[in-house]
C-alpha positions in Angstrom: -21.9 -38.7 48.7 -21.1 -35.1 49.4 -22.0 -32.1 47.3 -18.6 -31.7 45.7 -18.4 -35.3 44.7 -21.9 -35.1 43.2 -20.9 -32.0 41.2 -17.7 -33.6 40.0 -19.7 -36.7 38.8 -22.3 -34.5 37.0 -19.5 -32.4 35.5 -17.9 -35.6 34.0 -21.3 -36.8 32.7 -21.7 -33.6 30.7 -18.1 -33.0 29.7 -17.9 -36.6 28.4 -20.2 -35.5 25.6 -17.4 -33.3 24.2 -16.3 -34.8 20.8 -19.3 -37.2 20.7 -22.0 -37.1 18.1 -25.6 -36.5 19.1 -27.9 -38.2 16.6 -31.3 -37.3 18.2 -33.0 -35.8 21.2 -36.1 -37.4 22.8 -37.9 -37.0 26.1 -40.9 -35.8 27.9 -42.1 -32.3 27.3 -44.2 -30.5 29.9 -47.0 -28.1 28.9 -46.5 -24.4 29.4 -50.1 -24.0 30.4 -52.4 -26.7 31.7 -55.7 -25.7 30.0 -55.5 -22.6 27.8 -59.0 -21.2 27.4 -60.5 -24.7 27.8 -58.6 -26.1 24.9 -56.3 -28.4 26.8 -52.5 -28.2 27.5 -50.5 -25.6 25.6 -47.0 -26.8 24.7 -45.8 -23.9 22.6 -46.1 -20.1 22.7 -44.4 -17.7 20.3 -43.4 -15.6 23.3 -41.5 -18.5 24.9 -38.0 -19.0 23.5 -37.4 -22.5 25.0 -38.8 -25.9 25.5 -39.9 -27.0 29.0 -38.9 -30.6 29.6 -39.5 -33.1 32.3 -36.4 -34.8 31.1 -34.4 -35.2 28.0 -32.2 -37.9 26.3 -29.3 -37.3 24.0 -28.9 -40.4 21.8 -25.4 -40.7 20.5 -24.1 -42.3 17.3 -22.6 -45.3 19.3 -26.1 -46.3 20.5 -25.7 -45.0 24.0 -27.7 -42.1 25.6 -27.3 -39.5 28.3 -30.5 -38.8 30.2 -30.7 -35.2 31.5 -33.1 -34.1 34.3 -32.9 -32.3 37.6 -31.9 -33.2 41.1 -33.4 -31.6 44.2 -30.9 -30.2 46.7 -32.8 -28.8 49.7 -35.2 -26.2 48.2 -33.7 -25.7 44.8 -32.9 -27.9 41.8 -29.7 -28.7 39.9 -29.2 -30.2 36.5 -28.2 -33.8 36.6 -27.4 -36.5 34.0 -26.5 -40.2 33.7 -25.9 -42.7 30.9 -28.9 -44.7 29.8 -29.7 -47.2 27.1 -33.5 -47.3 27.7 -36.1 -45.3 25.9 -38.9 -44.3 28.2 -41.7 -44.1 25.7 -44.0 -46.5 27.6 -47.2 -44.7 26.6 -47.9 -43.4 30.1 -47.3 -39.8 29.2 -50.5 -37.8 28.8 -52.2 -34.6 29.8 -49.6 -32.0 30.6 -46.8 -34.4 29.7 -46.0 -35.8 26.2 -43.3 -38.0 24.9 -41.7 -36.8 21.6 -38.5 -36.3 19.7 -37.0 -32.8 19.4 -35.8 -32.2 15.9 -35.6 -28.5 16.7 -32.6 -29.2 19.0 -29.2 -29.3 17.3 -27.6 -32.6 16.4 -24.0 -33.4 15.3 -20.6 -33.2 16.9 -20.5 -31.7 20.4 -17.7 -29.1 20.0 -18.0 -27.3 23.3 -19.3 -27.9 26.8 -19.4 -25.3 29.6 -20.9 -25.8 33.0 -22.2 -23.0 35.2 -23.1 -22.9 38.9 -25.6 -20.6 40.6 -25.0 -20.7 44.3 -23.8 -24.3 44.8 -26.0 -25.8 42.1 -25.4 -26.9 38.5 -27.7 -24.3 37.0 -26.8 -24.3 33.3 -25.0 -26.4 30.7 -24.0 -24.7 27.5 -23.2 -26.8 24.4 -22.1 -26.0 20.9 -23.2 -28.7 18.6 -21.8 -28.0 15.1 -22.3 -24.3 14.8 -25.5 -24.2 16.9 -25.8 -23.4 20.7 -27.9 -25.4 23.1 -28.3 -24.1 26.7 -30.0 -26.4 29.3 -31.2 -24.6 32.4 -32.6 -26.0 35.6 -35.9 -24.1 35.7 -39.5 -24.1 35.1 -42.2 -21.9 33.6 -44.9 -21.2 36.2 -48.3 -20.4 35.0 -49.8 -17.3 36.7 -53.5 -16.6 37.3 -53.5 -14.0 34.6 -52.3 -16.6 32.0 -48.8 -15.2 31.9 -45.7 -17.2 32.7 -42.9 -16.7 35.2 -39.5 -18.0 34.3 -38.3 -19.7 37.5 -34.6 -20.5 38.0 -33.3 -23.5 39.8 -36.6 -25.3 39.5 -37.6 -28.9 38.7 -37.7 -28.9 34.9 -35.1 -28.6 32.2 -35.5 -25.5 29.9 -33.8 -26.0 26.5 -32.8 -22.8 24.6 -31.2 -22.7 21.2 -30.6 -18.9 21.4 -28.0 -17.6 23.8 -29.4 -14.1 23.8 -32.9 -15.4 24.8 -31.4 -17.0 27.9 -30.1 -13.6 29.1 -33.2 -11.7 28.1 -36.1 -13.7 29.5 -37.5 -12.2 32.7 -36.1 -14.7 35.3 -37.7 -14.6 38.7 -34.3 -14.1 40.3 -31.1 -12.7 38.8 -28.8 -15.0 36.9 -25.7 -15.2 39.1 -23.8 -17.9 37.3 -20.1 -18.6 37.4 -18.2 -21.1 35.4 -17.6 -24.5 37.0 
């Protein structure tokens, strides 16, 4: 399958959510820091305006789900999704990974879906669910030696933002050069 066919398939997976109702979000969260001051993994930081996810599932009111993760294309990563009816809470998630539900993410009717490319990759998907935004970004927070975090674009995790301004204001490692798909 060529790149254009893959992007078209991913586009239809995300745009098919338009008009659907998301009842809940579940998935695997990835720690921001592996071992903060010897206390173990740190999953939240008041300075970080997003969740860092290994992958995420949107469970719909019809009982189906869409699983959202990333796909590697040469050196960079793109968002990808597919339908699923399986919950992956098999108890194997530990350490810097944890399975949980995400009540902080918006639920309700998906009223808007917009897809954005960076280079030739599906870099961001913007949703409006009810009146609330949700932006999913292919990226990752890389822990630095000084304890700080670098916001990496086009990396292997899914960053979930519920604030559109925060997406633009975080200090990305490279400039956001998105264009609507």
